[in-house]
C-alpha positions as CSV (number, residue, x, y, z in Angstrom):
1,X,11.4,6.3,-14.8
2,X,10.3,10.0,-14.3
3,X,11.9,13.3,-15.0
4,X,11.5,16.6,-13.7
5,X,13.3,19.3,-15.2
6,X,15.5,21.9,-13.1
7,X,13.1,24.5,-13.5
8,X,9.8,23.3,-15.1
9,X,7.6,26.2,-16.5
10,X,4.6,24.1,-16.6
11,X,5.1,22.3,-13.4
12,X,5.1,25.2,-10.9
13,X,3.3,23.3,-8.1
14,X,6.3,20.9,-7.5
15,X,9.1,23.2,-8.3
16,X,12.4,22.4,-9.6
17,X,13.3,19.3,-7.6
18,X,10.0,17.5,-7.7
19,X,9.7,13.9,-8.7
20,X,6.7,11.8,-8.1
21,X,6.6,8.6,-5.9
22,X,6.2,4.9,-6.5
23,X,5.4,1.1,-5.8
24,X,4.2,2.3,-6.1
25,X,6.3,3.5,-6.2
26,X,9.4,10.4,-3.6
27,X,11.2,13.1,-2.0
28,X,12.6,16.4,-3.3
29,X,16.2,16.9,-4.5
30,X,17.2,13.1,-3.9
31,X,18.1,12.1,-7.4
32,X,21.2,11.6,-9.5
33,X,22.5,14.5,-11.4
34,X,23.6,12.4,-14.5
35,X,26.3,13.4,-16.9
36,X,25.0,14.3,-20.1
37,X,26.2,13.5,-23.6
38,X,24.5,16.8,-25.0
39,X,24.1,19.8,-23.0
40,X,20.9,21.2,-21.8
41,X,18.8,21.8,-18.8
42,X,19.9,20.1,-15.7
43,X,17.3,17.5,-14.5
44,X,16.6,14.9,-11.9
45,X,15.1,11.3,-12.3
46,X,13.3,8.8,-10.4
47,X,12.0,5.2,-11.5
48,X,8.2,5.0,-10.6
49,X,7.6,1.6,-11.8
50,X,5.0,1.0,-9.4
51,X,3.0,4.0,-10.4
52,X,3.3,3.3,-14.2
53,X,2.9,-0.4,-13.8
54,X,0.1,-0.2,-11.6
55,X,-1.8,1.7,-14.1
56,X,-0.8,-0.6,-17.0
57,X,-1.7,-4.0,-15.4
58,X,-4.2,-2.9,-12.7
59,X,-2.0,-3.9,-9.8
60,X,-0.8,-1.4,-7.4
61,X,0.9,-2.5,-4.3
62,X,-1.2,-0.2,-2.2
63,X,0.3,1.3,0.9
64,X,3.9,0.3,1.7
65,X,4.8,-1.2,-1.7
66,X,3.4,-2.6,-4.8
67,X,3.8,-6.1,-6.2
68,X,3.0,-6.2,-10.0
69,X,2.0,-9.2,-12.0
70,X,4.9,-10.4,-14.4
71,X,2.7,-11.0,-17.4
72,X,3.6,-8.1,-19.6
73,X,7.1,-9.4,-20.2
74,X,7.4,-9.8,-23.9
75,X,5.1,-7.1,-25.0
76,X,6.5,-5.1,-27.7
77,X,8.2,-1.8,-26.6
78,X,6.5,1.4,-27.5
79,X,8.6,4.2,-28.6
80,X,7.8,7.8,-27.7
81,X,7.4,9.0,-31.0
82,X,3.9,9.9,-31.9
83,X,2.9,9.7,-28.4
84,X,0.8,12.5,-26.8
85,X,2.3,15.6,-25.7
86,X,1.5,17.3,-22.3
87,X,0.4,20.4,-24.2
88,X,-2.4,18.3,-25.7
89,X,-3.5,16.7,-22.4
90,X,-3.4,20.0,-20.6
91,X,-5.6,21.6,-23.4
92,X,-8.0,18.6,-23.2
93,X,-8.2,19.1,-19.4
94,X,-8.8,22.8,-19.6
95,X,-11.4,22.6,-22.1
96,X,-13.3,20.2,-20.2
97,X,-13.1,22.3,-17.0
98,X,-14.3,25.3,-18.9
99,X,-17.4,23.2,-19.8
100,X,-18.0,22.2,-16.3
101,X,-16.6,18.8,-16.8
102,X,-13.9,16.5,-15.1
103,X,-10.4,17.8,-16.6
104,X,-8.6,14.8,-15.2
105,X,-11.3,12.5,-16.8
106,X,-10.8,14.2,-20.0
107,X,-6.9,14.0,-19.7
108,X,-7.3,10.1,-19.1
109,X,-9.2,9.8,-22.1
110,X,-6.7,11.6,-24.2
111,X,-3.9,9.5,-22.7
112,X,-5.8,6.4,-23.3
113,X,-6.2,6.9,-27.0
114,X,-2.7,8.1,-27.2
115,X,-1.5,4.4,-27.0
116,X,1.2,5.3,-24.5
117,X,1.7,2.1,-22.5
118,X,3.0,3.7,-19.3
119,X,1.3,7.0,-19.7
120,X,-1.2,7.7,-16.9
121,X,-2.9,10.4,-14.8
122,X,-3.2,10.6,-11.2
123,X,-4.9,12.8,-8.7
124,X,-3.0,15.1,-6.6
125,X,-3.8,12.9,-3.7
126,X,-2.7,9.8,-5.2
127,X,0.6,11.5,-6.4
128,X,1.2,12.6,-2.8
129,X,0.9,8.9,-1.7
130,X,3.3,7.8,-4.2
131,X,5.8,10.5,-2.8
132,X,5.4,9.5,0.6
133,X,6.0,5.7,-0.3
134,X,9.4,6.4,-2.0
135,X,10.4,8.3,1.1
136,X,10.0,5.0,2.9
137,X,7.5,6.5,5.4
138,X,3.7,7.0,5.0
139,X,0.5,7.2,6.9
140,X,-1.9,4.3,6.5
141,X,-2.9,0.8,7.9
142,X,-0.1,-1.5,6.5
143,X,-1.8,-3.1,3.6
144,X,-0.5,-3.6,0.2
145,X,-3.2,-4.6,-2.4
146,X,-3.6,-5.6,-5.9
147,X,-6.6,-6.0,-8.1
148,X,-7.3,-9.3,-10.0
149,X,-8.7,-9.8,-13.4
150,X,-12.4,-9.5,-12.2
151,X,-11.5,-6.0,-10.7
152,X,-11.7,-7.3,-7.1
153,X,-9.1,-5.7,-4.8
154,X,-7.2,-8.3,-2.6
155,X,-4.5,-7.7,0.3
156,X,-1.2,-8.6,-1.3
157,X,0.9,-8.3,1.9
158,X,0.3,-6.9,5.5
159,X,3.3,-4.9,7.2
160,X,4.6,-6.5,10.3
161,X,3.5,-4.6,13.4
162,X,1.0,-2.4,11.4
163,X,-2.7,-1.9,12.5
164,X,-3.8,-4.2,9.9
165,X,-1.5,-7.1,11.2
166,X,-2.6,-6.3,14.7
167,X,-6.2,-6.7,13.8
168,X,-5.5,-10.0,12.0
169,X,-5.9,-9.3,8.5
170,X,-3.9,-11.6,6.2
171,X,-2.5,-11.8,2.6
172,X,-5.5,-12.9,0.1
173,X,-8.2,-11.4,2.3
174,X,-10.5,-9.5,-0.3
175,X,-11.2,-5.8,0.5
176,X,-14.8,-5.0,-0.3
177,X,-15.2,-1.5,1.1
178,X,-13.4,1.4,2.7
179,X,-15.5,3.6,4.9
180,X,-18.5,2.1,3.3
181,X,-17.6,3.0,-0.3
182,X,-17.4,-0.3,-2.6
183,X,-13.9,-0.6,-4.0
184,X,-14.4,-3.4,-6.4
185,X,-13.9,-2.3,-10.0
186,X,-12.0,0.8,-8.8
187,X,-8.4,1.4,-9.8
188,X,-6.0,0.2,-7.0
189,X,-4.8,3.8,-6.8
190,X,-8.2,5.0,-5.6
191,X,-8.3,2.4,-3.0
192,X,-5.1,3.2,-1.8
193,X,-6.1,6.8,-1.5
194,X,-9.2,5.7,0.5
195,X,-7.0,3.6,2.9
196,X,-4.5,6.6,3.3
197,X,-7.4,9.0,4.2
198,X,-7.3,12.7,4.1
199,X,-4.5,14.6,2.2
200,X,-2.9,15.8,5.3
201,X,-2.3,12.0,6.2
202,X,-3.1,12.4,10.0
203,X,-2.3,9.5,12.1
204,X,-5.0,8.1,14.4
205,X,-7.8,8.9,12.2
206,X,-10.1,6.0,11.9
207,X,-11.0,3.9,8.8
208,X,-13.6,1.1,8.5
209,X,-12.7,-1.9,6.1
210,X,-15.3,-4.3,4.8
211,X,-13.4,-7.7,4.3
212,X,-13.9,-11.0,3.0
213,X,-12.0,-14.2,3.7
214,X,-13.6,-17.3,1.8
215,X,-17.3,-17.3,2.9
216,X,-16.8,-15.1,5.9
217,X,-17.5,-11.4,5.6
218,X,-16.8,-8.8,8.2
219,X,-16.1,-5.2,9.0
220,X,-13.0,-3.9,10.8
221,X,-12.2,-0.6,12.2
222,X,-8.6,0.6,12.3
223,X,-6.6,3.6,13.2
224,X,-4.0,4.9,10.7
225,X,-0.6,5.2,11.8
226,X,2.8,6.5,10.5
227,X,4.7,3.5,9.2
228,X,8.3,3.1,7.8
229,X,9.3,0.5,5.4
230,X,12.7,-1.2,5.4
231,X,13.2,-2.8,1.9
232,X,16.6,-4.3,2.6
233,X,17.1,-7.4,4.6
234,X,20.7,-8.6,5.2
235,X,21.1,-12.4,6.5
236,X,24.2,-14.9,6.4
237,X,23.2,-17.9,4.3
238,X,23.1,-21.2,6.3
239,X,25.4,-24.1,5.5
240,X,28.7,-22.4,5.7
241,X,31.4,-22.5,8.4
242,X,34.0,-20.2,10.1
243,X,36.9,-21.9,8.1
244,X,35.8,-21.4,4.5
245,X,34.4,-18.5,2.7
246,X,30.7,-17.9,3.3
247,X,28.0,-16.0,1.7
248,X,25.6,-13.1,2.6
249,X,22.2,-12.5,1.1
250,X,21.0,-8.9,0.5
251,X,17.4,-9.0,-0.2
252,X,16.1,-5.7,-1.6
253,X,12.3,-5.1,-2.0
254,X,12.4,-1.8,-3.5
255,X,14.5,1.3,-4.0
256,X,13.1,3.8,-1.5
257,X,15.0,6.6,0.0
258,X,18.3,5.2,1.6
259,X,18.1,2.0,0.1
260,X,21.4,2.4,-1.6
261,X,23.3,3.4,1.2
262,X,21.8,0.5,3.2
263,X,23.1,-1.8,0.4
264,X,26.5,0.0,0.4
265,X,26.9,-0.5,4.1
266,X,26.0,-4.3,3.9
267,X,28.4,-4.8,1.1
268,X,31.4,-3.1,3.1
269,X,30.5,-5.2,6.0
270,X,31.0,-8.5,4.3
271,X,34.4,-10.5,5.1
272,X,36.8,-10.6,2.4
273,X,36.4,-13.8,0.3
274,X,32.6,-14.1,1.2
275,X,30.0,-14.2,-1.7
276,X,27.1,-11.9,-2.3
277,X,23.7,-13.1,-3.2
278,X,21.7,-10.0,-4.3
279,X,18.2,-11.0,-4.3
280,X,16.0,-8.6,-6.3
281,X,12.9,-10.9,-6.9
282,X,9.7,-9.1,-6.7
283,X,11.5,-5.7,-6.7
284,X,9.1,-3.3,-8.4
285,X,11.7,-0.5,-8.7
286,X,11.9,3.0,-7.1
287,X,14.3,5.9,-7.2
288,X,16.9,5.4,-9.8
289,X,19.4,7.4,-7.7
290,X,19.3,4.7,-5.2
291,X,19.7,2.0,-7.8
292,X,23.0,3.8,-8.9
293,X,24.1,4.1,-5.5
294,X,23.6,0.3,-5.2
295,X,25.6,-0.2,-8.4
296,X,28.4,2.2,-7.2
297,X,28.9,-0.3,-4.2
298,X,29.6,-3.2,-6.6
299,X,31.4,-1.4,-9.4
300,X,34.5,0.6,-9.7
301,X,33.0,3.4,-11.6
302,X,32.0,3.4,-15.3
303,X,28.8,3.2,-16.9
304,X,25.5,2.1,-15.3
305,X,23.0,3.0,-18.0
306,X,22.1,5.2,-20.9
307,X,18.8,6.9,-21.4
308,X,17.3,9.4,-23.8
309,X,14.6,12.1,-23.3
310,X,13.1,12.9,-26.7
311,X,16.0,11.6,-28.6
312,X,18.7,13.7,-26.3
313,X,21.0,11.1,-25.0
314,X,22.5,11.0,-21.5
315,X,24.3,8.6,-19.3
316,X,24.5,7.4,-15.6
317,X,27.7,6.5,-14.2
318,X,28.7,4.7,-10.8
319,X,31.1,6.4,-8.5
320,X,34.5,4.7,-8.3
321,X,35.8,2.6,-5.2
322,X,33.0,-0.1,-5.1
323,X,33.7,-3.8,-4.4
324,X,34.9,-5.5,-7.4
325,X,36.3,-8.8,-5.7
326,X,33.5,-10.6,-3.9
327,X,31.8,-13.2,-5.9
328,X,28.2,-11.9,-6.8
329,X,25.2,-13.7,-8.0
330,X,21.7,-11.7,-8.8
331,X,18.6,-13.5,-8.4
332,X,15.6,-12.1,-10.4
333,X,12.1,-13.0,-11.6
334,X,9.3,-11.6,-13.6
335,X,8.5,-9.2,-10.7
336,X,12.0,-7.6,-11.0
337,X,11.3,-4.3,-12.7
338,X,12.5,-0.7,-13.8
339,X,15.3,0.5,-11.4
340,X,16.1,-3.2,-10.2
341,X,16.4,-4.1,-14.0
342,X,18.6,-1.0,-14.4
343,X,21.0,-2.4,-11.6
344,X,20.5,-6.0,-12.9
345,X,21.6,-5.0,-16.5
346,X,24.5,-3.0,-15.2
347,X,26.1,-5.6,-13.3
348,X,25.5,-8.4,-16.0
349,X,26.7,-6.2,-18.9
350,X,29.8,-5.2,-17.0
351,X,30.6,-8.8,-16.2
352,X,30.4,-8.2,-12.3
353,X,27.8,-10.7,-11.6
354,X,26.0,-13.9,-12.9
355,X,22.3,-13.5,-13.1
356,X,20.0,-16.4,-12.0
357,X,16.4,-16.8,-12.3
358,X,13.6,-16.0,-14.9
359,X,13.4,-13.1,-17.3
360,X,12.6,-9.9,-15.7
361,X,9.5,-7.6,-16.1
362,X,10.6,-5.3,-18.9
363,X,9.9,-1.8,-17.8
364,X,12.5,0.4,-19.2
365,X,10.7,3.6,-20.4
366,X,11.1,7.2,-19.3
367,X,8.2,9.3,-18.0
368,X,7.9,13.0,-17.4
369,X,5.2,14.4,-15.0
370,X,3.3,17.6,-15.8
371,X,0.6,19.3,-13.5
372,X,-2.7,19.6,-15.1
373,X,-5.3,22.6,-14.4
374,X,-7.1,20.7,-11.6
375,X,-3.8,19.7,-9.7
376,X,-3.9,16.2,-11.1
377,X,-0.6,15.1,-12.7
378,X,-0.1,13.3,-16.0
379,X,2.7,11.1,-16.6
380,X,3.7,10.8,-20.3
381,X,6.3,8.5,-21.8
382,X,9.1,10.5,-23.5
383,X,12.0,8.0,-23.9
384,X,13.8,4.7,-22.9
385,X,16.9,3.6,-21.0
386,X,19.5,1.0,-22.3
387,X,22.1,-1.1,-20.4
388,X,25.7,-0.5,-20.7
389,X,25.8,-2.9,-23.7
390,X,23.0,-1.1,-25.4
391,X,20.2,-3.5,-24.8
392,X,16.9,-2.2,-24.8
393,X,15.0,-3.3,-21.5
394,X,11.3,-2.0,-22.2
395,X,9.1,-4.8,-23.2
396,X,12.1,-7.1,-23.4
397,X,13.3,-7.5,-19.9
398,X,16.6,-9.0,-19.0
399,X,17.3,-12.7,-19.7
400,X,19.3,-14.4,-17.0
401,X,22.4,-16.2,-17.5
402,X,21.0,-19.2,-15.8
403,X,17.4,-19.6,-16.3
404,X,15.0,-21.0,-13.6
405,X,11.3,-21.6,-13.8
406,X,9.5,-18.6,-12.7
407,X,7.3,-20.5,-10.3
408,X,10.3,-22.4,-8.7
409,X,11.5,-20.0,-6.1
410,X,13.3,-22.3,-3.7
411,X,15.0,-24.1,-6.7
412,X,16.0,-20.6,-7.9
413,X,17.7,-19.6,-4.8
414,X,19.5,-23.1,-4.4
415,X,20.6,-22.7,-8.1
416,X,22.0,-19.2,-7.2
417,X,23.8,-20.4,-4.3
418,X,25.3,-23.2,-6.2
419,X,26.7,-20.9,-8.8
420,X,27.8,-18.4,-6.0
421,X,29.8,-21.5,-4.5
422,X,31.3,-22.1,-7.9
423,X,32.5,-18.7,-8.0
424,X,34.3,-19.1,-4.8
425,X,31.8,-17.6,-2.3
426,X,31.1,-20.1,0.2
427,X,30.8,-24.0,-0.4
């Protein structure tokens, strides 16, 4: 979760309403204005789990949306006490620049030594890419990527209708080079920046990819295009008839701009008595404002989460008037992260939903962005959020009410549907 204060004196480039974009991860002035327990400066906020987790586990879902590996569940949560301050990082960057060295490299070294699990430093170009991602639109070729344990960059997903899909690129293809530059061993964010091209993000510009599939190697020239993502899919589950209550599945891949409203409209359109299967598996987070809007569609007001920034306690509330009658099951796994965990925890603690699946990722920390002298951006952990019942999520994740093996996707959905039927949503 990343915060930007109403008027950040040390962040003049991005202004009063700037927050970074995910998975990774957005747009200006789109965030929830939370009611504070203590008075202070107004702030806006966004979950950028993609960006933080991509740095932490070496997996950034390149262009449209990242997908992180779920291994870190169970890692001890790090508090912000004793973590490096933004002034220290800026000072190190400035000193390096005066000596003719890389300011961002010096900043990365300071953050790395600090022990801040989620802290990271991003180039201005990478950060702009995150902003576009959370807006739900970007310029690229339609490839999501991750880095394996050997530092190799592989295609995670190919967007339907994208230049990459039209060229026959598939998931699991290895990305060797971008415009002749070797990407093996590089951070995934750097590979993404190369795929997106110039900072102006002009559609139609060419990019040459070096690829590998098994023993076959080849190069492929693509033209970048302006692409949009639709993270919400709504469909009626099969096996129900017109004479008994049915069920609708709402699959949410990430919380980009407009996702909360899409979920609200889907919930309102469900016939009375039908059940809802809210599928958050693999959801790497996004804008917390969108997660709160989603919670508002399924709660009648009340607490969604509490969070702190350097010990200053604050709360997030749902708006009144949501659907509290339709049977609801939330399906999660180890890839359910950040804003998706916030929503899951709220629905579980408030007794609104039964949660089915495997333990979620466990990313519940708060990061704050600061611009460095060379234009790069440092994100440093300053606090954590908790569920309505006061549970810590960071490093812990959320335990489902009904546990299903993490690698048994079909069984998890079948169990979720059985539970939903038992709640009166379908048969």
